[in-house]
N, C-alpha and C positions, 0 to 999 in steps of 0.2 A: 350308394344309393338303391342299387337294389339287392345287399347285401344287409339293409340297414330293415328295407320291408319287410324282410322271410324274415327277421330276428324278432321283428315288432309282432310278430302274426303269429308267431312260440311261444311270442306272451298272452297273449290273444286263448279267451276264454272258450276252451272247447267245452262244448254243451248244449242238452239234448233239456231241451225247456221243459218242464217238466213240473209245473201249477202245484204243490202240495192240496190235498180238499184240506178245508177249513184254516193254512195256515196262511196261506197270499206272499210268502216264500216258496220262490222257483229254489230248485234242489240242479246244481250242475258240478259241473267241476274243475278244476283249475290247472292249464295243463303248461309247466313253462319249458324250457334246455334242460331242466335238470328233475324237477320236482313236477308233483301230481299232487292237488291239493281240494278234498272234497268241502263245496264250501254252501250255504242255502243266502237266497238274496233278493232282499226286499225293494221292489221300486216304489219312487214316488208315486201318489195316486192322481191320474190327470197329469201326466208331468209333460211341461212345455216345451218344446222345442227348443227356440231358445233360449230357455230360461236353464243357469245354474244352479246343483242340489249342491248340499251336506251328503259327508260320507261319514257315517261310524261305523267302526267295526267293532265286533261286538268278541272275546276270548273265552270260551267257557270254561270250564275245571274238570280237574281230574278222571271225573265219573263218566264224565260225559267223549273222553278218548274215544273215536275208534274208525269204523270207514262204511258206515251205513246214514252217514248223513241227515242223521232224523235224532237220536238226541241230541246234540246239540243247540240244536233248539229250548230246548228245557224247560230252559227259565227265562226266557230275552220275548220269546210272542205275546205276552200282557200286560210290557210298556208298548211297544213297537206295535203293534196289531190297535191300538185303542185304539177307535173311531174319534177322538176328539183330537187328541195328539199328531194323529195318522191326520190331521186336516189343518191342525196347529204349526208344525217343526216338519215338513214334508221331508224329507230323508232318502238316502238310499241305503238301506243298511245291510251290512253282510256278516255272517257268522258262521268264519270257515271250522272244519271239524279235525283235531290234532290226532296223528296214527298210535297205536295203540303203543302202550309201552315206555313213553319220550313225553320228553316236557315240552313244552312250548317257546322255553328259552332253555340255554346251555343254566347248569349248578351252579359253574363258575361263570361268571359273568365274564372273568379276563379269558377262558382258556378260548381257542384256535374252532374253526367248525361250525360247519349250515345246520339251522334247525327250522323247526317249524314256522318262529317267528319272522325267521326272513323271509320266506317264501312267501308269510303275510304279505312281507312289504312290497313284496314281486308284485300278487294279485293285486294289491293296492294303487301298483302306476300301471297295471294293466285294467285295470275298472277305471282310473282316471284317462286312459287315452279311448277306452270303448264309449262311457258314458260323458252328460256333461256334467261334470264331479267340479265343483268348489273349491280348487284345489289347498286355500286356507281355511275351509271351513272343515278335515278332518279329524274325526273322534276316535278314541280310543278306551275301549271296556273292556272288565273282566272280570272274575271272580277266582278267589282261593289261582289254581294254578296258571286259569288266566289270567288272576290279576296279579302273581310275578311274574308272566304274561306282558301285560301292560309295562309295570314296573322300569322291564326291561327295554319294550322298545322306547319308550318318554327318552330313554336318560340314552341310548343309543341309536334314537334317530328325532330328538330333540327339533331339528325343524321342522319334521315333515307335521307333527300333531298341533292341532288346534288347543287343542284340551284333552285329560284324562280320567279313567273313573277307575285305579286302584279297587278292589272290594276285601281285603281279609287273604289278600296277597302278604310277598315278602321281596326281601330286594337286598342289594348291594349297598348298604351306604355310600363308602368312597366312590363312586358311581353315581353318585347321587345330583352333584350339583352340575351336572352338564343340562340338568334339565332344568334347574333354577326359574326360568322362566317362561317354565307351561305350565297355564291354568290346570290344578287339580283336585277332585274332591275326592280327600280318599277315604273310606266308611271299615269299621271293624267291629265284631262285637269284643267285649273287653272280658267274657268268659268261656274263648273259643278254646277249643280242647285241640284241635287240626294248628292251625296256627297261629302262636301265640299273639293277644295284641300286641305286644313288643317289636312285632316285626313291621308293625305300620307305624308305631311309634316314632323308631324308629330311623324311618326314610322322613316323616314329617317333620323328625327335627332335624334332619340333614337338609332340607330344602332350605326352610330357615337360618338357619347358620351359615349359608352357602347365597342368603337374601334373598331368598323366595319368602313370594305369600299365598301357601297351598291354604288350602279350604279342608279340616278333618273332622269329622263324625264320628261318637266314638258310644254303638248302645250298652247302656249298663245290664247288665245278664243276660246278652245272648251269647248263645253260642258260634258254631262257624257259618251257620244259615245267615251273616249277617246280611247275605242280598237279599233279600225279601223283605225288610225294611228300608234299605237302599233304597230296591229296585221301583219303591213304591212312597220312597221323597214327593210331595208336589213341587218341590221349585228342582228338583235336579234337571229335566231336559229343557226350565227355559234360563238354566245356571247354562248346560253342557252348548245351545246352540247361539248363545251370547257372545261365547268365544271367536273368535277374529286371531289368524297371523296377523302380524302386523311390517308389514315393510318399508 
């Protein structure tokens, strides 16, 4: 019992709570037995002690890698700091930061080894211990490199997530059938010069061929910045928060 307590404590978030002005996202660091990962955390407004809340995990793109724990918030704050959204969809929102020079997920999905994506899973488990997280309502979102990380985690841990939102991402279509039952809303611009739109199309088709029913929005004439219209979709949060893992 003592060893288990020590292990759980080692997974706890070591934090110097520094609420950042004008963001509402606390600046924290997750330390496990093997990894350190900076992240930002937004808590529900006026959270009730005996109430459980959903958890949204957002994975940033390659341009937001680093150790400053600042730039990882670049694109996500307007959506989750919106006063109407905060009242209508109270949730914990966590935004980890990928270290410089590496990717969220292994670029060959079949290769062994530890990546920041696996540390994100440890972080999720740690948050579920610390806070009143509704474990059947954990959601994953990501753009570009984070879209790739989203696809990877959904395919690797399909039992963990109630829904996913990969934006202009890519992945391995051979491994996608494992997540066929996870609801996804996929976004991509058909003029994307960085991650070709065919990368999302092939993954959406792989889910459909496996018997899944993905939702797919493709923006005509939009380049790599498909996250701007995607994160502005009026039905996005309503769709996301309606999903639950059915057991």
